[in-house]
N, C-alpha and C positions, 0 to 999 in steps of 0.2 A: 415066640409063638403066643398062641390064643392058649387059655388055661379052662380048662373044665366048668368051673364057675362060669368066666367070662360069657364062655359061647355059651352057656346056659340061659343067662340074662341078655346078653347082648346081641344074638347073632339075628334079629329081625332087624336090628338098627345096623347092622353090619351089610346085611345081603339087599338093605333099601339101598343104602349107600352106593353099592355096587350098580346094582342096575337101573338106579337113576341117572347115575354119571354115564352109564353107558349110554343110556337114551339121549343124554343131552348132543346130540349132532348138529343142532341150529348153531350153536355157540360158536364155532370156528368161524360160521359163514354169515352170521346175521346180519353184520354191515353190507355184506356183498347181496344180501337178499335183499332190503331195503334199497338202496340203492338200484336194485335192476327193477322192483316197482315204482321208482322217480322218486322218491326220498331224497332231500338234500343232505349234506351232512350237519349241518344246523339242525333239522329236523329228526336224525337220529340223535343226535347230541340232547335235545330237548324234551325226547322222550325217556332220556335218561334221568333230567334232571325232574321231569315229573311223577315217575315214580318213587324218585328217594323224597320226592316232598309228601307223596302218599304213604312214604313208610313211615317218616319222622311224625305226621297226622296220627297214627293208626299203631304205632309199635306198643306202647304203652298201654294205650284201652285193651287192646287184646291180648297183651301179657296179663292184663288184672281179670279178663275171661277164661284165659290158661289157668291161672291160678284158683278160681273159683270153681270152674266147671270141669277140670281135667286137661292136664297139659295132653294126654292119649288122644282126648276127644278135638282140641283144637288144631293138634297138629296133622290128624287124618283129613276134618274138614278144609284144614289149607291147601292141601294136596290136592284131594278130592277136587275143590273149585278150581285149582291153580290145571288142572285137567281140561275141563270147560274152557278154559281161558286159551290156552295152549292150539285145542284143538278149533277155537273160531279164528285165530288169527290169519291163517294164509287163505281166507275166505272173502278176504276184503281189502281192499288198496287206496282208499280214502286215507287218508292222514288222519283226521281227527277221529274216525273210527277205531285204526288200528291204535292209535295213542288211548283212547278210551279204556279199549280191550285189555291193553298192558297195565294201565293205570291200576284196573281193575283185580289186574295178576299181583301186582305189587302190593294190594290190601290183603290178597290172600293168603302171599310169602309172609306178613305180619302175623297172621295165624300159625305158622309156622317157626320162625325165628324168634330165640329165646324157648318157646315152648319146647322143641324138641331139646333142646341140650338139658333145660332142668328135669326132663322126663327121665333122662339118661341120668344125669349127675346123682338126683335123687334114689332112684334104682340103685345105684352104685353104692352110695352112702349107707343104705340100709342091708348091701351084702356084703360089702369089702371098699373100704375107702378108698384103697389103692389101686382099686379099679378105675377110678377117674380120670389118672393122666392116660392110662390104656385107651380108654373110649375114645378121648380126642385123638390121639395117634394114631390107632387102627381105624378108625373113621377116617381118618385122612388117607391112611394106605389104600383101603377099598374104593375112596374118592378116586384116588391116583391110577389105578387099576383101570375103573371104569373111562377115564381121562385119557389114558392113553389109546383105549380101544375105539373112543368116540372118534376122532379125526378122521382115522382110518374108515370107519364105517360110513362115515358123512360122505367123504370123497368119493365114495363108491357110489351114493344113492345120491349123489347130487350131480354126478357124471353120467348115470344113467337115466335118472328120473326127475332130475331137477332139483330145485333146491325147496320149490314149497313142501313138496313130501316132509322134508326134516322136519317140520311142525307138528305134523301128524305122528312122526316114529315118537317125537318126543313126549306128546300128550300120552300116545300107547304103553310109553315106559313109564311115564309118571303113575298112570294108574296102575300097571301091574307091581312099581316097588310098591305102591302105598299099601296093596293087599297084605304084603309081610308085617307093616306095622299092627295090622289088628291081632298080630303075635305075641308083639311087646307086653311086657309086664309093667305095671304102673304101682307105685307107691304113692296110695292117697291118705293127704291128710282131712279131718276133721273141720269142715270150714263153719265160721261163723253162719248162724241161720240167715239167710238174705231177706230183705225187706220185702214183704209182700207190695208195697204200695209204690207202683214206679216212681213215683216222684222221690220216695226213700232210697229207691233203689241205685236211680239215678244220683243223687247226691251222696250215697256211702261209695257209687263206684267211683267217682271223679276225688272224692276224700283221699281213697285207695290208693287214688293215681298220683296224687301228691304227698303223700304220703312217701310213696314209693322213689319217688324223684328227690326229695327231700334226703331221705335215705341214701340215696345213690350218690350224689354230692355234697352231703355232708359228713360222709364217711373218707375220714383223711387218706388210707390207702386207694379206697375204689376211686376217689378222684385223680389218684396221679395215674392210676391204672388205665380211666376212663381218657382222660390227657393223651396217655401216649397212643391211644389209639386212634383219637382225634389226627394225633399228628400223622401216623402211618399213613391212614387214609388219605390224607391230605396231600402227601406226598406222591403217593401212589397214582393220585391224579394226573401229575407230571409226567411220572415213568412210564403208566401206562399207554400215554399218549406219544411219548416217543419212541420205545424201542420197536416198534413195528417198521415204520418209517425212517430210522435211523438203522437196524439190519440192511432194509432196502438199500439205503443210500451207499453202502458199504461195499456192496455189491453181491448179497447174498439175494437168490433167486426165491420167490413165494414158495417153492413145493421145499426149499431148504428150511424157511422159515417156518414153515408148518411141522417140519421134523424136529427142529428145535421145541416147539412148544410141548409134543410128543415126550423129548429128553425129559423135558423138566417133569413133565407130570411120571415120568417111568423112574428118574431121582427121587422123585416122594414117594414112590413103594419103599425106598428104603432106609427113609427120612425118621421113619419111628423106632428102628435099630439104633440109629445114631443117636436118636433124644435119648432112647433108654440107656445106653452106657453113660451119655454126658449128665444125667437127671442123678446116676449112682456117686457121680463124682462132684457134683456142683449143683447150686438153689436154681429154682425156675427165674429167680429173680437176675443171676449172674447170667444164665444164661441167654435171655433174653437181652440182658447189655451188650454181650457181647455181639449178639445177632446185629443190637443197632452199631455197634462197629464194621459189623462186616458190611451191611448196605452201603454204610457212610464211603467206605475205603473203596469197594468196588465200585461205586457210580464217579469218583473220581479218578479211577483208571479208565474205564470208559470215557468219562468227559476228556480225556489226556492223550489218548492213543485211535487212530481210525482205520485201523487194521480190522480186514473183516473176521479173521480166524479169532483173533483177541475178541471182537464186540460179540462173535457168537457165543464164544465160552464165558464171556462176563454175563452175557447174558442169561444162561444157560445157571450159572451159579448165584446171581441175583435172586433168579424166580425161585431156585430149591431152596434158599434160605427161608422162604414161605413158608416153607413144609416143617421145618423146624418151629418159627419163631410163633405162629397162627394157633395152632392147639395147644402149646405151651401156654401163651398169652390168656387163652381158652378157659385151661387148668387154673393159670393161677388167680383170675379173676374168679372163677367159683369158688376160692376157696375161701373168700371174703364175704359171701353170700350167703345169707338164713335162707334157708329150705321151703318158707311159708313164704319170702317173696323173691324167690331163683325166678321165676319166670317171667316177671314185672322188671325186676331190675336188670336181666338180661335184653329187655325188650329197650331198656334205658340206653344200653351200650348201644343196642342197633341204632337206635336212634340217633347216636353220637356218631356212628359211620355214616349214619345217610346225611347229616348236615353234614358231616367233612366234605362229603361227596360232593355236596349242592354247593358248598362255599368254593372249595377247591378246585371242579371244574371248569369254572369261566375264569378265575385266577390264570389257572395253566395254560387255558386256552390266550390269555391275554400276552402271558411269558414266553409263549413259544409263538409270538408275533411279533417280537423284537428281541429275543435273543436265538441263536442258534441253538442245535439240538445238543453238541456237545456242551455248549456254557449252561444249557438247562438240567444235565446231568451233574454239574459241577454244582450248580445251583441246590439240585434235589440232594447233594453229599454234604453240603455245608448243613441244611435242615434236618438230615437224619442224625446229625450229631446230637440233635435235641433229645433222640429218642434214649441211650443210654444214660444222658441225665436223669431223666426221669424214672428210671428203672434202679439206678442207686439211689436216688431219694426216697424210692417205695421201699428199697431193700432196709435203707436208715433207719426208716417211721417204723417199719415193721420191728425191727429189732430194738426201737425204744420201748416200742408198745410191750414187747413181751418181755424186755427186764423192766418194765415198772410193775408188770404183774406176776413176776417170783419174788 
């Protein structure tokens, strides 16, 4: 449950997560929307690639801005600008214009990614460091409540008013959710005086970015954790392309597939409880190690059998593991980042995730052109074995560092 101290400090974040994700009604239907206005699958994929490139280009610079001018300022600005981009999308059907708007939307998201987590983690560390794990787990909890409701709302709106309205609902929901963030507390550190000279300011800006990248990739454990998340999202490009057509191929209709996605979000509501129990008995390293093994095992089973009931069950189980893996991975990474560099280093992490998607997407498309979907699952299962190896190595190095300090 939520403690009084946690509720006092984090209620704006939790309410924002709930409202924002309830409003993400376009997400289940965005591919159908773009197909409906004449875009090809290639163009839809190209939009995703463009957004990832923009994310990589601006993650670190906007992270440095958040560290200098405040995480709260950066997050709220990013969401307000995102509201504008979401509102504009349904008014254009030209691919170039829509791609440009969504590229700007990706830019606006970089003001949020990294800074939102850094804002909350700094607040937790100032109040009670034990709240860090609870923040990531509870944020996921409220996100999943929203994600259960969103497909139901989306289906109602799309069937009666058309999919175009879904973008506007998302924009309005984003703006309402952002209002709650104004009530969030922020722990601000005193920053060095910023150079009055524009030239010196730019030089200092890029110097800070280089120092951040050097720190992230020079830290022995952070490097392993970043490698782990790179592998995760690389493989995710394969599995995310395969799951829906595979479920359909086994004989599951589209409406049932939608319910399966809702079931995953519903299962995620209980994930914080399960994770909380696991954390009392095992370290984050150990839990992430076993999550990697679960991913691999489930994909091997999915690739070996074609039964539709089994396929649906495995899909729900496989996707539900994310609800434990991702928040704990976030919490573990934050344990090794200094507060003064937190937003910028987390932006490096987001950049790694985007880079992984840019590389993984075309490779995944190529793989699915030469192997069957079941063979793709088995290949992904083999690749997932790398993940527990990484977390075992990170745990070993962490123990070595601790023993050397004692």
